C-alpha positions in Angstrom: 26.4 21.1 -45.4 24.2 23.7 -47.1 20.4 23.5 -47.1 20.0 23.4 -50.9 17.4 22.0 -53.2 19.7 19.0 -53.8 19.4 17.8 -50.2 15.9 19.2 -49.2 14.2 15.9 -49.9 17.0 14.0 -48.2 15.8 15.6 -44.9 12.4 14.0 -45.2 13.8 10.7 -46.4 16.3 10.7 -43.4 13.4 11.5 -41.0 11.3 8.7 -42.4 14.2 6.2 -42.2 15.1 7.1 -38.6 11.4 7.0 -37.6 11.0 3.5 -39.1 14.1 2.2 -37.5 13.3 3.5 -34.0 9.5 3.0 -34.4 8.6 6.5 -33.5 6.5 9.3 -35.1 8.4 10.8 -38.2 7.0 14.2 -37.1 9.2 14.0 -33.9 12.3 13.5 -36.1 11.4 16.5 -38.3 10.8 18.7 -35.2 14.2 17.6 -33.9 15.8 18.6 -37.3 14.1 22.0 -37.1 15.4 22.6 -33.6 19.0 21.5 -34.6 18.9 23.8 -37.7 17.6 26.7 -35.6 20.4 26.2 -33.1 23.0 26.2 -35.9 21.5 29.4 -37.4 21.7 31.1 -34.0 25.5 30.3 -33.8 25.7 32.0 -37.3 23.5 35.1 -36.8 23.9 35.5 -33.0 22.7 33.7 -29.9 20.4 36.5 -28.8 18.3 36.3 -32.0 15.1 34.3 -32.0 15.6 32.2 -35.2 13.0 29.6 -36.0 13.2 26.9 -38.8 10.2 25.3 -40.5 10.6 22.3 -42.8 7.9 21.9 -45.4 6.5 18.4 -44.8 6.0 17.8 -48.6 9.0 19.4 -50.3 11.5 19.3 -47.5 12.3 23.0 -48.0 13.7 24.6 -44.8 12.6 28.2 -44.2 14.7 30.3 -41.7 12.7 33.1 -40.0 13.9 35.8 -37.5 11.1 36.6 -35.0 10.8 39.8 -32.9 8.1 40.2 -30.3 6.4 43.4 -29.3 6.9 44.2 -25.6 6.2 47.1 -23.2 9.0 49.8 -23.1 10.1 48.9 -19.5 10.3 45.2 -20.4 12.6 45.6 -23.3 15.8 43.7 -22.6 16.9 41.8 -25.7 17.1 44.2 -28.6 17.7 41.4 -31.1 14.5 39.5 -30.3 12.2 42.3 -28.9 11.0 45.7 -29.8 8.7 48.4 -28.4 5.3 49.4 -29.7 6.8 52.6 -31.1 9.6 50.7 -32.9 7.0 48.2 -34.3 5.0 50.9 -36.0 7.4 51.0 -39.0 6.5 47.3 -39.6 2.9 47.1 -38.5 0.0 49.5 -38.8 -1.4 48.9 -35.3 1.1 46.9 -33.2 -0.1 45.3 -30.0 1.8 43.8 -27.0 2.7 40.2 -27.9 2.5 40.7 -31.7 5.4 39.0 -33.6 7.3 40.4 -36.6 8.7 37.7 -38.8 11.4 38.2 -41.4 12.8 35.5 -43.6 16.6 35.2 -43.4 19.0 33.4 -45.8 19.6 29.7 -45.1 22.9 28.9 -43.3 25.7 26.7 -44.3 26.5 24.1 -41.7 30.2 23.8 -41.0 31.6 20.6 -39.6 31.1 21.6 -35.9 27.6 22.9 -36.5 26.7 19.8 -38.4 28.0 17.6 -35.5 26.0 19.8 -33.1 22.8 19.4 -35.2 23.4 15.6 -35.4 23.6 15.4 -31.6 20.4 17.4 -31.1 18.6 15.1 -33.5 20.0 11.9 -31.8 19.0 13.3 -28.4 15.5 14.0 -29.5 15.2 10.6 -31.1 16.4 8.9 -27.9 13.9 10.9 -25.8 11.0 9.9 -28.2 12.2 6.3 -28.1 12.2 6.3 -24.3 8.7 7.8 -24.2 7.5 5.2 -26.6 9.0 2.4 -24.5 7.5 3.8 -21.3 4.0 4.2 -22.9 4.2 0.6 -24.2 5.2 -1.0 -21.0 3.5 1.1 -18.3 0.1 -0.5 -19.2 1.6 -4.0 -19.0 2.5 -3.8 -15.3 1.0 -6.8 -13.5 1.3 -9.1 -16.6 3.7 -11.9 -17.6 6.1 -11.3 -20.4 8.4 -13.7 -22.3 12.0 -12.6 -22.9 15.5 -13.7 -23.8 18.4 -13.3 -21.4 21.0 -10.9 -22.8 23.6 -10.8 -20.1 24.1 -10.9 -16.3 25.5 -7.9 -14.3 26.5 -8.4 -10.7 23.8 -11.0 -10.2 21.1 -8.9 -12.0 19.8 -10.4 -15.3 19.2 -8.1 -18.2 16.3 -9.4 -20.3 15.5 -8.6 -23.9 11.7 -8.0 -23.9 11.2 -7.0 -27.5 11.1 -3.3 -27.9 13.3 -2.7 -24.8 15.1 -4.3 -22.0 14.0 -5.3 -18.5 16.0 -6.0 -15.4 15.5 -9.0 -13.2 17.2 -8.1 -9.9 19.1 -10.6 -7.8 16.5 -10.6 -5.1 13.7 -11.1 -7.6 15.2 -14.4 -8.9 14.1 -17.8 -7.5 17.1 -19.0 -5.4 18.4 -21.9 -7.4 18.0 -20.3 -10.8 21.0 -19.6 -13.1 20.8 -18.1 -16.6 23.0 -18.0 -19.6 22.8 -15.6 -22.6 20.0 -16.5 -25.1 18.0 -18.5 -22.5 14.3 -18.0 -22.8 12.7 -16.6 -19.6 9.2 -15.9 -18.4 8.8 -13.0 -15.9 6.2 -10.8 -14.2 6.4 -7.0 -14.9 6.4 -5.6 -11.4 7.0 -1.9 -12.1 7.9 0.5 -14.9 9.5 3.8 -14.0 10.9 6.8 -15.8 14.6 7.3 -15.0 17.3 9.6 -16.3 18.7 6.9 -18.5 15.3 5.9 -19.9 12.4 3.9 -18.7 13.3 1.0 -16.5 11.2 -2.2 -16.6 11.6 -4.1 -13.4 10.8 -7.8 -13.6 10.2 -10.4 -10.9 9.9 -14.2 -10.6 9.4 -14.1 -6.8 6.3 -11.9 -6.6 3.1 -13.6 -5.4 1.3 -12.1 -8.3 3.6 -14.0 -10.7 2.1 -17.3 -9.4 -1.4 -15.9 -9.6 -0.9 -14.9 -13.3 0.6 -18.4 -14.1 -2.5 -20.0 -12.7 -4.7 -17.6 -14.7 -2.8 -18.9 -17.9 -3.2 -22.6 -16.9 -6.8 -22.6 -15.5 -9.5 -21.3 -17.9 -12.0 -20.9 -15.1 -9.7 -18.3 -13.4 -9.3 -16.4 -16.7 -13.1 -16.5 -17.2 -13.8 -15.2 -13.6 -15.6 -18.3 -12.5 -12.8 -19.0 -10.0 -11.0 -16.1 -8.2 -7.6 -16.1 -6.5 -8.2 -14.4 -3.2 -4.7 -14.5 -1.7 -1.3 -15.8 -2.4 1.7 -16.4 -0.1 5.1 -17.6 -1.3 8.4 -18.7 0.0 10.0 -18.5 -3.5 11.5 -21.7 -4.7 10.4 -23.7 -1.7 6.6 -23.6 -0.8 3.5 -21.5 -1.5 -0.1 -21.3 -0.5 -2.9 -20.0 -2.7 -6.5 -19.4 -1.7 -9.2 -19.8 -4.3 -13.0 -19.4 -4.3 -15.6 -20.6 -6.9 -18.6 -18.5 -7.9 -20.2 -21.6 -9.5 -21.5 -24.2 -7.1 -20.9 -27.0 -9.6 -17.2 -26.3 -9.9 -14.7 -27.3 -7.2 -12.1 -24.5 -7.1 -9.3 -26.7 -5.7 -9.9 -29.5 -8.2 -10.0 -27.1 -11.1 -6.7 -25.6 -10.1 -5.1 -29.0 -9.7 -6.4 -30.3 -13.0 -6.6 -33.8 -14.4 -3.9 -35.9 -12.6 -2.4 -32.6 -11.4 -1.5 -31.4 -14.9 -2.5 -27.7 -14.3 -0.7 -27.2 -11.0 2.3 -29.2 -12.3 2.8 -26.8 -15.1 3.0 -23.9 -12.6 5.3 -26.0 -10.3 7.7 -26.7 -13.3 7.8 -23.0 -14.1 8.7 -22.1 -10.5 11.5 -24.6 -10.2 9.6 -27.3 -8.2 8.0 -24.9 -5.7 5.5 -26.9 -3.7 2.0 -25.4 -3.8 -0.9 -25.8 -1.3 -4.2 -24.9 -2.9 -6.7 -23.9 -0.2 -10.4 -23.1 -0.4 -11.2 -19.5 0.6 -13.7 -18.9 3.4 -15.0 -15.5 4.6 -15.0 -16.7 8.1 -11.4 -16.0 9.2 -11.1 -18.8 11.8 -12.4 -21.4 9.3 -10.1 -20.0 6.6 -7.1 -20.2 9.0 -7.8 -23.8 9.8 -7.7 -24.5 6.0 -4.5 -22.4 5.6 -2.6 -24.4 8.3 -3.1 -27.7 6.5 -1.8 -30.4 6.7 -1.8 -29.7 10.5 -5.0 -30.4 12.5 -6.4 -27.5 14.6 -8.3 -28.1 17.9 -9.4 -24.5 18.7 -9.1 -21.0 17.2 -9.4 -17.8 19.3 -9.7 -14.6 17.2 -8.8 -11.0 18.4 -10.1 -8.8 15.6 -9.0 -5.5 17.2 -5.4 -6.6 17.5 -5.4 -8.5 14.2 -4.1 -11.6 16.1 -5.3 -15.1 16.3 -4.5 -18.0 18.7 -4.5 -21.5 17.3 -4.5 -24.6 19.6 -3.2 -27.8 18.1 -2.6 -31.3 19.5 0.9 -31.7 21.0 2.0 -34.1 18.3 0.9 -31.7 15.6 2.9 -28.7 16.8 6.0 -29.2 14.5 3.7 -29.9 11.5 1.7 -26.7 12.1 4.8 -24.6 12.5 6.6 -26.2 9.6 10.3 -26.3 8.8 11.9 -23.1 10.0 8.4 -21.7 10.7 7.5 -21.9 7.1 3.9 -23.2 7.4 2.7 -20.8 10.0 4.5 -17.9 8.3 2.8 -18.6 4.9 -0.6 -19.0 6.7 0.0 -15.6 8.4 0.7 -13.9 5.1 -2.3 -15.6 3.5 -4.8 -14.5 6.2 -3.1 -11.1 7.1 -3.2 -12.1 10.8 -0.5 -12.6 13.5 -0.8 -16.3 14.5 0.2 -17.7 17.9 0.3 -21.5 18.0 -0.2 -23.2 21.3 -0.3 -26.9 22.1 -3.2 -28.3 24.1 -0.9 -28.7 27.1 0.3 -25.1 26.9 -3.3 -23.7 26.6 -4.4 -25.9 29.5 -1.5 -24.6 31.6 -2.4 -20.9 30.7 -6.0 -21.5 31.6 -5.0 -22.9 35.0 -2.8 -19.9 35.7 -5.7 -17.5 34.8 -8.1 -19.5 37.0 -5.6 -19.4 39.9 -5.0 -15.6 39.5 -8.7 -14.8 39.5 -9.4 -17.2 42.4 -6.6 -15.4 44.4 -8.1 -12.0 43.5 -11.5 -12.9 44.9 -9.9 -14.5 48.0 -7.9 -11.4 48.8 -10.4 -8.7 47.8 -13.7 -10.3 49.1 -12.2 -12.3 52.0 -13.5 -15.6 50.6 -12.2 -19.1 51.1 -10.6 -20.9 48.2 -13.5 -23.1 47.4 -16.0 -20.2 47.2 -13.7 -18.1 45.1 -13.2 -21.0 42.7 -17.0 -21.3 42.4 -17.2 -17.7 41.3 -14.5 -18.1 38.7 -16.1 -21.3 37.4 -19.3 -19.4 36.8 -17.5 -17.0 34.5 -16.8 -14.1 36.9 -13.4 -12.5 36.0 -13.2 -9.2 38.0 -14.8 -7.3 40.9 -16.9 -5.1 38.7 -18.8 -8.1 37.4 -19.5 -9.3 41.0 -20.5 -5.8 42.2 -22.8 -4.7 39.5 -24.2 -7.9 38.0 -27.9 -8.8 38.5 -28.4 -10.6 41.8 -30.1 -13.5 40.0 -26.8 -14.4 38.3 -25.2 -14.9 41.7 -28.1 -17.0 43.0 -27.5 -19.7 40.5 -24.2 -20.6 42.3 -24.6 -23.6 44.6 -24.8 -22.5 48.3 -25.5 -18.8 47.5 -28.8 -17.4 48.9 -30.1 -13.8 48.6 -28.3 -12.6 51.8 -25.0 -14.1 50.7 -25.3 -12.5 47.2 -26.1 -9.1 48.7 -23.1 -9.3 51.1 -20.8 -10.3 48.2 -21.9 -7.3 46.2 -21.6 -5.0 49.1 -18.0 -6.2 49.8 -17.1 -5.8 46.1 -18.5 -2.3 45.9 -16.6 -1.3 49.1 -13.3 -2.5 47.6 -14.0 -0.8 44.3 -14.9 2.5 46.0 -11.8 2.4 48.2 -9.7 1.8 45.1 -11.4 4.7 43.3 -10.8 7.1 46.3 -7.1 6.1 46.4 -6.7 6.5 42.6 -8.3 10.0 42.7 -6.2 11.1 45.6 -3.1 10.0 43.8 -4.2 11.8 40.6 -4.8 15.0 42.5 -1.3 14.7 44.1 0.0 14.5 40.5 -1.8 17.8 39.7 -5.0 16.8 37.9 -7.4 19.7 37.4 -11.1 19.6 38.3 -12.0 20.0 34.6 -10.7 16.4 33.9 -12.1 15.0 37.2 -15.6 16.2 36.5 -15.5 15.0 32.8 -18.2 12.3 32.4 -16.9 9.0 31.0 -13.6 8.6 32.9 -13.2 6.5 36.0 -10.8 7.6 38.8 -8.4 4.8 37.7 -8.5 6.2 34.2 -7.8 9.7 35.5 -4.9 8.4 37.5 -3.4 6.6 34.4 -3.9 9.8 32.3 -2.2 11.9 35.1 0.8 9.5 35.2 1.1 10.0 31.4 1.1 13.8 31.7 -2.6 14.4 30.8 -3.9 16.6 33.7 -6.6 18.9 32.2 -9.5 18.7 29.9 -7.5 20.7 27.3 -4.7 18.1 27.5 -7.3 15.3 27.0 -8.9 17.0 24.1 -5.5 17.1 22.2 -5.1 13.3 22.5 -5.6 11.0 19.5 -8.0 8.0 19.8 -5.1 5.5 19.3 -3.0 7.2 22.0 -5.8 6.4 24.5 -7.1 3.0 23.1 -3.9 1.7 21.5 -3.6 0.3 18.0 -1.5 -1.4 15.4 0.7 0.0 12.7 2.6 -1.8 10.0 6.4 -1.2 10.0 8.5 -2.9 7.3 5.7 -5.4 6.6 5.3 -6.3 10.3 2.4 -5.3 12.6 3.7 -3.3 15.6 1.7 -2.7 18.7 1.1 0.9 19.9 0.2 0.8 23.6 -2.7 3.1 24.7 -2.9 5.0 28.0 -6.4 3.6 28.7 -6.0 0.3 26.9 -5.8 -1.7 30.1 -9.4 -0.5 30.8 -10.6 -2.3 27.6 -11.4 1.1 25.9 -12.1 0.7 22.2 -11.0 3.2 19.5 -14.7 4.2 18.9 -15.2 5.0 22.7 -11.9 6.9 22.8 -12.9 8.9 19.7 -16.3 9.8 21.2 -14.8 10.9 24.5 -12.2 13.1 22.8 -14.8 14.7 20.5 -17.1 15.3 23.5 -14.2 17.1 25.3 -13.5 19.3 22.3 -17.2 20.2 22.1 -17.3 21.2 25.8 -14.2 23.4 25.3 -15.8 25.0 22.2 -13.1 23.8 19.8 -15.7 22.0 17.7 -19.2 23.0 16.7 -21.7 20.1 17.2 -23.7 21.3 14.2 -20.7 20.8 11.9 -20.5 17.2 13.1 -24.2 16.7 12.4 -23.8 18.1 8.9 -20.9 15.7 8.2 -22.9 12.7 9.5 -25.8 13.6 7.3 -23.5 13.9 4.3 -22.0 10.5 5.1 -25.5 9.0 5.4 -26.5 10.5 2.0 -23.4 9.1 0.4 -24.2 5.6 1.8 -27.8 6.0 0.5 -26.6 7.0 -3.0 -24.2 4.0 -3.1 -27.0 1.7 -2.0 -29.3 3.0 -4.7 -26.6 2.6 -7.4 -26.0 -0.9 -6.2 
């Protein structure tokens, strides 16, 4: 195949045809042709030569050019594509490093092998351009719903024709009972689009919670317009789901709007999801109130929230327990996903039993430590005293409100409590010193002897050791592993130390050791305050 005037225009016509067919820029096809012709010319003139091809975009004429670059003497390696300044003087009046000398060379004739090679280069470039176009088209559609046609099924995964490309609906992204045949129409959620070696992969889903949210957006105009917002979605695909909604217009009921006239709106979503039952719940910023709503249809007697641990205890009547938990724990699991909290469900009987055990344990503590009879110890617990520190250091007036306690009795109670606490502190400090605790840690303000003992048992024996600790190592915390919240126990957690207190103590230790300059901290705090002020003014 020679590049002659007879087929010059054919190059451009071919480029146009390929570009139209693949829906890509014709310029990319022409560039691919130039590269393929240049590669063929190199095989004819020599691989070390720098041969470039330019195709005129109007006439289709291909110009073959040999290029040589001016380099420094010591960098000259390829004599076919490079030359020194001295050598370049016969071609240029004042050659400089980096100048190029271009000579037109005769066009090449493409043999059968060279033509095949050129064709492969063009096809490869066209495929790459097509992949880039597909990626650019679908990457911005992540998080939306797309309609497609089932092409085939491979090992349980469904390949879907989505117009200008294909998407894959993996086995674990299908709703359990669904089965598809070729040419079935299907509606899916675009979960992800990734570049991969074999081209862009469009990953589809029908089990994602966002799929349900998008379906409601299509069925409920108020959600599309932003009057109603979907705050959270939790799904057990194909079985049951809970969706939390809030209305920003007081005259519009968010639950009623999502249900629709005679349930028409929610029924359309249920039909698309193969009969998945949907509970529509009003959102509330108050977490305990929202949780009570989320556990419907079960009734809740009491809610106890532990914000630091991200846990919540729910007390329900005995006969409501199975309803609150749901079949195979479904109801409580979905409520937990919806609220983002770990939920413990207790019956009223179980909570009463636990309260009685706590009451008995505290009563026994006061009986043993303060040498009190059972009745008097129970009085203390009934008034809300839970430990010796509260008895020892509380204002005397709070003890005087207890029946039968006068000022002398109150003073004696506090004296006994302080004696017990001081004895415990001495014992803890002696044990800590036996473990090798240094004075630097003992003298550090903010740590009790019991805390120092706990630190020593964990191997923290000096102020330097303490300063290297992280706040969560001291106060404990929660991490998420495989979607589940896992507890990290802190060395000083049993002393009710918060993360903020732990952070302040560690930072104080670092300042005392000279590891941190207090002025640097002040500068950071001022910068943070300025940022907050700027945000506030923008708001």
